[in-house]
C-alpha positions as CSV (number, residue, x, y, z in Angstrom):
1,M,0.0,0.0,0.0
2,T,1.4,3.5,-0.9
3,N,1.7,6.3,1.7
4,K,-1.2,8.1,0.1
5,E,-3.4,4.9,0.3
6,H,-2.3,4.4,3.9
7,A,-3.3,7.9,4.8
8,S,-6.7,7.6,3.2
9,C,-7.4,4.2,4.7
10,H,-6.1,5.3,8.1
11,R,-8.7,8.1,8.1
12,Q,-11.4,5.5,7.6
13,K,-10.0,3.3,10.3
14,L,-10.0,6.1,12.8
15,E,-13.7,6.7,12.1
16,L,-14.4,3.1,13.0
17,L,-13.0,3.6,16.5
18,N,-15.9,5.9,17.5
19,L,-19.0,3.7,17.2
20,K,-20.5,3.9,20.8
21,R,-23.5,5.7,19.5
22,I,-24.2,3.1,16.9
23,S,-26.4,0.1,17.6
24,A,-24.9,-3.1,19.1
25,P,-25.7,-5.3,16.1
26,F,-23.9,-2.8,13.8
27,Q,-20.9,-2.7,16.1
28,S,-20.7,-6.5,16.0
29,F,-20.9,-6.3,12.2
30,I,-18.1,-3.8,12.0
31,T,-15.9,-6.0,14.3
32,S,-16.5,-9.0,12.0
33,L,-15.8,-6.9,8.9
34,K,-12.5,-5.6,10.3
35,L,-11.3,-9.2,10.8
36,A,-12.4,-10.2,7.3
37,I,-11.0,-7.3,5.1
38,S,-7.3,-7.9,5.5
39,D,-7.0,-9.8,2.3
40,F,-8.7,-7.3,0.1
41,K,-7.1,-4.5,-1.9
42,P,-6.8,-1.2,-0.1
43,H,-9.1,0.8,-2.5
44,F,-11.8,-1.8,-2.2
45,V,-11.6,-1.8,1.6
46,C,-11.8,1.9,1.8
47,S,-14.8,2.1,-0.5
48,I,-16.6,-0.5,1.7
49,L,-15.8,1.4,4.8
50,T,-16.9,4.8,3.3
51,I,-20.3,3.4,2.3
52,I,-20.9,1.7,5.7
53,I,-19.7,4.5,7.9
54,S,-21.4,7.4,6.1
55,D,-24.9,6.8,7.5
56,A,-23.8,5.7,10.9
57,L,-21.2,8.4,11.6
58,F,-23.2,11.5,11.0
59,T,-25.5,11.3,14.0
60,P,-26.2,14.0,16.6
61,L,-24.3,13.9,19.9
62,A,-25.7,14.7,23.3
63,A,-25.8,18.1,24.9
64,Q,-24.5,19.7,28.2
65,N,-20.9,19.8,29.4
66,P,-18.8,18.2,28.0
67,I,-20.4,18.6,24.6
68,I,-18.7,15.7,22.9
69,R,-19.4,12.5,24.7
70,D,-17.8,9.6,22.8
71,Q,-14.2,10.7,22.5
72,F,-11.6,13.0,24.0
73,T,-11.5,16.5,22.6
74,A,-9.4,19.5,23.6
75,D,-8.3,23.0,22.4
76,P,-11.6,24.0,20.8
77,S,-11.5,26.5,18.0
78,A,-15.1,27.5,17.4
79,R,-16.2,29.3,14.3
80,V,-19.6,30.3,12.7
81,F,-19.8,29.3,9.1
82,N,-23.0,29.6,7.1
83,N,-25.1,30.3,10.2
84,K,-24.0,27.2,11.9
85,M,-21.5,26.6,14.7
86,Y,-18.4,24.5,13.9
87,V,-15.8,23.4,16.4
88,F,-12.3,22.3,15.4
89,P,-10.7,20.7,18.4
90,S,-7.6,18.6,18.9
91,H,-8.2,14.9,19.5
92,D,-6.6,13.4,22.6
93,I,-5.9,9.6,22.6
94,R,-4.0,7.3,24.8
95,A,-0.4,6.7,23.6
96,P,-0.4,3.5,21.5
97,Q,1.9,0.7,22.5
98,G,5.2,0.2,20.7
99,K,5.5,3.8,19.3
100,N,8.2,5.0,21.6
101,L,5.9,7.7,23.1
102,R,5.6,9.1,26.6
103,K,2.7,7.5,28.4
104,D,2.1,10.5,30.5
105,W,2.0,13.1,27.8
106,F,-0.3,14.6,25.1
107,C,-0.9,12.2,22.2
108,M,-2.9,13.4,19.1
109,E,-3.0,11.6,15.8
110,D,-5.8,13.4,13.8
111,Y,-8.5,16.1,13.8
112,H,-12.3,15.9,13.7
113,V,-14.8,18.7,13.1
114,F,-18.2,19.0,14.8
115,S,-21.2,21.2,14.0
116,S,-24.4,22.3,15.6
117,E,-27.2,24.7,14.9
118,N,-28.6,24.8,18.5
119,L,-25.4,24.2,20.6
120,S,-27.1,21.2,22.1
121,D,-27.1,18.6,19.3
122,W,-23.6,18.1,17.8
123,T,-22.7,16.1,14.7
124,D,-19.3,14.5,14.3
125,H,-18.2,14.9,10.6
126,G,-15.3,12.5,11.1
127,S,-11.6,12.8,10.7
128,I,-10.6,15.7,8.5
129,L,-6.8,15.5,8.7
130,S,-4.3,13.0,10.2
131,Q,-0.5,13.1,10.8
132,Y,0.0,10.7,7.9
133,E,-1.1,13.2,5.2
134,P,1.0,16.4,5.3
135,A,4.4,15.7,3.7
136,W,6.3,17.9,6.1
137,V,4.9,16.3,9.3
138,D,6.8,13.6,11.3
139,S,4.1,11.0,11.1
140,A,5.4,9.1,14.2
141,S,5.2,12.1,16.5
142,Y,1.4,12.2,17.4
143,S,1.7,16.0,17.8
144,M,-1.4,17.3,16.0
145,W,-2.0,20.0,18.7
146,A,-4.4,22.9,18.9
147,P,-5.7,24.0,15.4
148,D,-7.9,26.8,14.0
149,C,-10.0,27.4,10.8
150,V,-11.1,30.5,9.0
151,K,-13.1,31.2,5.8
152,R,-11.9,33.5,3.1
153,K,-13.4,34.1,-0.3
154,G,-15.3,30.8,-0.3
155,K,-12.4,28.6,0.9
156,Y,-11.8,27.2,4.3
157,Y,-8.2,27.4,5.7
158,F,-7.4,24.9,8.4
159,Y,-4.2,25.8,10.4
160,F,-2.5,23.1,12.5
161,P,0.8,22.6,14.3
162,A,2.9,19.4,14.3
163,N,6.4,18.2,14.7
164,T,8.4,18.5,11.5
165,R,10.5,15.8,9.9
166,P,14.1,15.9,11.0
167,D,16.3,18.2,8.9
168,Q,19.7,17.2,7.5
169,N,21.3,17.9,10.9
170,G,18.7,15.7,12.7
171,R,16.9,18.7,14.2
172,K,13.2,19.0,14.3
173,G,10.6,21.2,16.0
174,F,7.1,22.5,15.7
175,G,5.8,24.0,12.4
176,I,2.4,25.3,11.4
177,G,0.7,24.1,8.3
178,V,-2.4,24.9,6.3
179,A,-5.0,22.6,4.7
180,V,-7.7,23.9,2.3
181,A,-11.3,22.8,1.7
182,D,-14.4,24.0,-0.2
183,R,-16.6,23.1,2.8
184,P,-16.0,23.3,6.5
185,E,-16.6,19.6,6.8
186,G,-13.8,18.9,4.3
187,P,-12.2,17.1,2.6
188,Y,-9.1,19.2,3.4
189,L,-6.0,19.2,1.2
190,P,-2.7,20.0,3.1
191,Q,-0.1,22.2,1.6
192,A,3.2,20.5,0.8
193,E,5.2,22.7,3.2
194,A,4.7,24.4,6.6
195,I,4.4,28.2,6.7
196,R,8.0,29.5,6.3
197,G,9.3,31.6,9.2
198,V,6.9,30.2,11.8
199,H,8.1,27.9,14.5
200,G,5.6,27.1,17.3
201,I,2.2,25.9,18.2
202,D,-1.4,27.0,18.7
203,P,-2.1,28.9,15.5
204,N,-5.0,31.4,15.5
205,V,-6.0,33.5,12.5
206,F,-7.9,36.8,12.8
207,I,-9.2,38.6,9.7
208,D,-9.8,42.3,10.4
209,K,-12.7,44.4,8.9
210,D,-10.3,45.8,6.3
211,G,-9.6,42.2,5.1
212,Q,-6.1,42.0,6.5
213,A,-5.4,38.5,8.0
214,Y,-3.1,38.0,11.0
215,L,-1.5,34.8,12.3
216,Y,-0.9,34.4,16.0
217,W,1.0,31.5,17.6
218,S,3.0,30.7,20.7
219,Q,6.5,29.4,21.5
220,Q,7.6,30.7,24.9
221,H,6.2,34.0,23.8
222,I,3.1,35.0,21.8
223,Y,3.8,36.0,18.2
224,V,1.9,37.8,15.5
225,A,2.5,38.4,11.8
226,K,0.5,39.5,8.8
227,L,-0.6,37.0,6.3
228,K,-0.5,37.4,2.6
229,E,-3.7,37.3,0.5
230,N,-3.0,33.6,-0.3
231,M,-3.2,32.7,3.5
232,F,-0.1,30.5,3.2
233,E,2.7,33.0,3.6
234,L,3.7,35.7,6.0
235,D,3.5,39.3,4.9
236,S,5.6,40.7,7.8
237,E,8.3,39.5,10.2
238,P,7.1,37.6,13.3
239,Y,6.7,40.0,16.2
240,I,6.7,39.1,19.9
241,I,3.8,40.8,21.5
242,P,5.1,42.8,24.5
243,N,3.5,43.8,27.8
244,L,2.3,40.3,28.6
245,P,3.2,38.4,31.8
246,E,6.9,37.5,31.9
247,K,6.6,34.7,34.5
248,G,4.9,31.4,33.7
249,L,3.8,29.6,30.5
250,K,1.8,31.5,27.9
251,E,0.2,29.8,24.9
252,G,-3.0,29.3,22.9
253,P,-3.7,32.9,21.7
254,W,-7.2,33.7,20.5
255,V,-8.0,37.2,19.1
256,F,-11.3,38.8,18.5
257,E,-12.8,42.3,18.0
258,R,-15.9,43.8,19.7
259,E,-17.0,47.4,19.4
260,G,-13.6,48.6,18.3
261,I,-11.7,46.8,21.0
262,Y,-9.3,44.0,20.1
263,Y,-9.1,41.3,22.7
264,L,-5.9,39.1,22.9
265,T,-6.9,36.1,25.1
266,F,-4.6,33.3,26.2
267,P,-4.0,30.6,28.8
268,H,-1.3,31.5,31.3
269,V,0.3,29.6,34.3
270,E,0.2,32.2,37.0
271,N,0.6,29.7,39.8
272,K,0.5,25.9,39.0
273,T,-2.1,25.4,36.3
274,E,-3.4,27.5,33.4
275,R,-6.1,30.1,33.8
276,L,-7.6,32.2,30.9
277,E,-6.4,35.8,30.8
278,Y,-6.8,38.7,28.4
279,A,-5.3,42.0,27.2
280,V,-6.9,44.7,25.1
281,G,-5.7,47.1,22.4
282,K,-6.9,49.2,19.5
283,H,-5.1,47.3,16.7
284,P,-4.7,43.6,16.0
285,M,-0.9,43.9,16.6
286,G,-1.2,45.9,19.7
287,P,0.0,47.5,21.8
288,F,-2.0,45.5,24.3
289,T,-2.7,46.2,28.0
290,M,-3.3,43.3,30.4
291,S,-6.9,43.6,31.6
292,G,-8.0,40.6,33.7
293,V,-8.9,36.9,34.1
294,I,-11.6,35.2,32.1
295,M,-11.6,31.9,33.9
296,D,-9.8,30.9,37.0
297,E,-7.6,27.8,37.4
298,S,-9.3,24.5,37.4
299,P,-10.5,23.5,41.0
300,T,-9.5,19.9,40.1
301,A,-6.0,20.8,39.0
302,C,-6.4,20.1,35.2
303,W,-3.1,21.5,34.1
304,T,-4.2,23.0,30.8
305,N,-7.1,25.1,29.6
306,H,-7.4,26.2,25.9
307,H,-10.3,28.2,24.5
308,S,-12.0,30.3,21.9
309,I,-14.5,33.1,22.2
310,L,-17.2,34.2,19.7
311,E,-20.7,35.5,19.2
312,Y,-23.5,33.3,17.9
313,Q,-27.1,34.4,17.4
314,G,-26.7,37.5,19.7
315,Q,-24.9,35.7,22.6
316,W,-21.2,35.4,23.3
317,Y,-19.7,32.1,24.2
318,L,-16.6,30.7,25.8
319,F,-15.4,27.3,24.5
320,Y,-12.8,25.6,26.7
321,H,-11.7,22.2,27.9
322,H,-11.5,20.2,31.1
323,N,-10.6,16.6,32.0
324,D,-14.2,15.5,32.8
325,Y,-13.9,12.0,31.4
326,S,-10.4,11.4,32.6
327,P,-10.1,12.9,36.2
328,D,-6.9,10.9,36.9
329,F,-5.1,11.8,33.7
330,D,-5.4,15.4,32.6
331,K,-3.8,14.8,29.2
332,N,-7.2,13.4,28.0
333,R,-9.6,16.3,27.9
334,S,-13.1,17.2,26.9
335,I,-14.5,20.5,25.5
336,R,-17.2,22.6,27.1
337,I,-19.2,25.7,26.4
338,D,-20.4,28.4,28.8
339,S,-22.0,31.8,28.1
340,L,-19.8,34.9,28.3
341,F,-20.8,38.5,29.1
342,F,-19.2,41.9,28.9
343,K,-19.5,44.8,31.3
344,A,-20.5,48.3,30.1
345,D,-16.9,49.4,29.8
346,G,-16.0,46.4,27.6
347,S,-14.3,44.3,30.2
348,I,-15.1,40.6,30.3
349,Q,-17.1,39.2,33.3
350,K,-15.3,36.2,34.8
351,V,-16.8,32.9,33.6
352,R,-17.6,30.3,36.2
353,P,-17.4,26.8,34.6
354,S,-20.6,24.8,34.7
355,L,-21.8,21.3,34.0
356,R,-25.1,22.4,32.6
357,G,-23.5,24.4,29.8
358,V,-25.7,26.2,27.3
359,G,-28.8,25.6,25.2
360,L,-32.3,24.4,25.9
361,T,-32.9,20.7,26.5
362,P,-36.1,19.5,24.9
363,A,-38.3,17.7,27.6
364,N,-38.8,14.7,25.3
365,T,-35.1,13.9,25.1
366,A,-32.9,12.3,27.8
367,I,-32.4,14.9,30.5
368,Q,-29.3,14.0,32.5
369,P,-29.5,15.6,36.0
370,D,-25.8,14.8,36.6
371,R,-25.1,17.8,34.4
372,Y,-26.7,19.9,37.1
373,S,-27.2,23.6,37.5
374,A,-27.4,23.4,41.3
375,L,-27.0,20.6,43.9
376,S,-28.3,20.4,47.5
377,P,-25.6,21.0,50.1
378,E,-26.1,17.4,51.4
379,G,-27.7,14.3,50.1
380,A,-26.7,14.6,46.5
381,L,-23.6,13.2,44.7
382,I,-22.4,12.6,41.2
383,H,-20.4,9.5,40.1
384,F,-19.5,7.7,36.9
385,I,-22.0,5.0,36.0
386,D,-18.9,2.8,35.3
387,K,-15.5,4.3,36.2
388,S,-13.8,1.8,33.8
389,S,-16.0,3.0,30.9
390,P,-16.3,6.8,31.4
391,F,-18.0,7.6,28.1
392,E,-21.1,5.8,29.5
393,G,-21.5,9.0,31.5
394,W,-22.5,9.9,35.1
395,K,-25.3,9.1,37.5
396,T,-26.9,11.2,40.2
397,Q,-27.0,9.7,43.7
398,L,-29.6,11.0,46.1
399,N,-28.9,9.4,49.5
400,K,-30.6,11.6,52.1
401,P,-34.2,12.8,52.4
402,G,-34.5,16.3,51.0
403,G,-31.5,15.9,48.8
404,W,-32.0,17.4,45.3
405,V,-30.5,18.2,42.0
406,Q,-31.6,21.1,39.7
407,Y,-31.4,21.1,35.9
408,N,-32.1,24.4,34.3
409,A,-33.6,25.3,30.9
410,V,-35.9,22.4,30.0
411,D,-38.1,23.2,27.0
412,F,-41.6,21.6,27.5
413,G,-42.6,22.8,24.1
414,N,-46.2,23.6,23.0
415,K,-47.7,20.2,23.7
416,K,-48.5,19.3,27.3
417,K,-46.6,16.4,28.7
418,Q,-48.5,13.8,30.8
419,R,-46.0,11.1,31.4
420,V,-42.4,10.8,32.4
421,Q,-39.9,8.0,31.9
422,I,-37.0,7.6,34.3
423,R,-34.0,5.2,34.3
424,A,-33.1,4.6,37.9
425,L,-31.7,2.2,40.4
426,A,-33.4,1.8,43.8
427,P,-32.2,-1.3,45.7
428,Q,-34.7,-0.7,48.6
429,G,-37.2,1.2,46.6
430,G,-37.6,5.0,46.9
431,I,-39.8,8.1,46.4
432,L,-38.8,11.0,44.1
433,E,-40.6,14.2,43.5
434,L,-40.2,16.3,40.4
435,R,-40.7,20.0,41.0
436,L,-40.5,23.1,38.9
437,N,-38.1,26.1,39.3
438,S,-37.1,25.4,43.0
439,P,-37.0,22.6,45.6
440,D,-40.3,23.8,47.0
441,G,-41.8,24.8,43.7
442,P,-44.9,23.3,42.0
443,L,-45.1,19.5,42.2
444,L,-45.0,17.9,38.8
445,A,-44.9,14.2,39.7
446,N,-44.5,11.8,42.5
447,L,-42.4,8.8,41.5
448,R,-42.7,5.6,43.7
449,L,-39.9,3.4,42.5
450,P,-40.0,-0.4,43.3
451,A,-37.1,-2.2,44.9
452,G,-34.7,-3.6,42.4
453,S,-31.0,-4.7,42.1
454,D,-30.5,-3.5,38.5
455,W,-31.0,-0.4,36.5
456,A,-34.5,-0.2,35.0
457,N,-36.7,2.1,33.1
458,Y,-40.0,3.2,34.8
459,D,-43.0,5.1,33.5
460,F,-45.2,7.5,35.6
461,K,-48.1,9.9,35.1
462,T,-47.4,13.6,35.7
463,K,-49.5,16.6,36.2
464,K,-50.0,18.3,32.9
465,T,-47.1,20.6,32.1
466,K,-47.3,24.2,30.9
467,A,-45.9,25.1,27.6
468,G,-42.5,26.9,27.6
469,K,-39.2,26.7,29.5
470,A,-38.8,25.7,33.2
471,D,-36.1,24.5,35.6
472,L,-36.5,20.9,36.8
473,I,-35.8,19.7,40.3
474,V,-35.5,16.0,41.3
475,L,-35.9,15.6,45.0
476,L,-35.6,12.5,47.2
477,R,-38.5,12.2,49.6
478,S,-37.8,8.7,51.0
479,A,-35.1,7.7,53.5
480,T,-33.8,5.1,50.9
481,E,-31.1,5.9,48.3
482,V,-32.0,6.3,44.6
483,E,-29.6,6.6,41.7
484,I,-30.7,8.3,38.5
485,D,-29.3,8.1,35.0
486,W,-31.9,10.1,32.9
487,L,-35.5,11.1,32.6
488,R,-37.7,12.3,29.7
489,F,-41.2,13.6,29.3
490,Q,-43.9,12.4,26.8
491,P,-47.4,13.7,25.8
């Protein structure tokens, strides 16, 4: 098989690894197929995989934080293209055996792109670029770190860092390359060479109102340079942005403009882990003045945070990452979204990270109270359903009478709901109350769960719901413990 065939087939194989949201019979079929195809010619194999995957792969993903729930994602670069939100993250994986890689370090082999119209339902468009495709990339380095993507004159330019192949003296480092597509979903064609004169990571491209494009990146410092019209070459010498913190790591620049103010935002290690900070100026190249903190250090000591900020349908959002699915290993991360607000003087209000995230949750979909908006001081805990299989998600454990969990922004729609289904585990039986807007708010349903040693789905009548949006409270009334996976309402 040629290198080109290997790269193409590798992309297909990567897409086969993320089938948790596909039915069990289909997963079994894929497993059998993977064992049977080894004797076929590569083009035939890839054609079969493309046909089979196409329908199964493009399915909506669940909402709340983290927003991608079947794989590790980090360093989210969010962009609005064609009135739809797209996110271009890096893709964390565990270090493969036998590749001479550090087991305790970042490992990234390819990139996916995700899209959503409502910020709740996300579609994975599959792998758009892997380390096996660009000619200049060391394809054994697993160093496809934080990317970015911009649209210019009908084309989509995807910027990505990676380790370069060793030069004639055996030296290598990070370069930044560009891949081009006609659609944000791809396919993307990488340029043969990295951008000349750029050595570093975390590319970010900002196109000003006058059409001038700027490339930002980091390597000990944060750099900026103008880009030529072709978007592949620098149009000025790299410039180290001054007046930023001297002490501690700085990386991951993200620049945007609002009401004539240019915001240079970046992760910075002020103490032990990264927090998100920002500086402001009147020009894309500065000078910039340090202005504050956007998000504090992670309370659970996740070492990195990497972000993007943009406006969508009249609201500003902060995309960032945390190690939700990998609490014991912070090199496997997951992307989140929270709303972001500005003060009257243009300064950014500090964002408090949440599990609930953004977007309305339709009442007739699986509502997961473990992604809570508020939790009672006692009697309510959140755990993995199965710690050995974190992508199965979390459960809410109510273990004291009066313990409750609150999940905000449930959309009950225009049709009244008269039944509720709940997936729960109640070894000794239990009584739950569903209330609206507060723990002592209107009673929606009283759920008497029978004793059972396994998870089970139950169906109950509810009082007729009112149309529109409400906050949902699940409260334990009995003295016996109840665990909850999800609940949904039906007419």
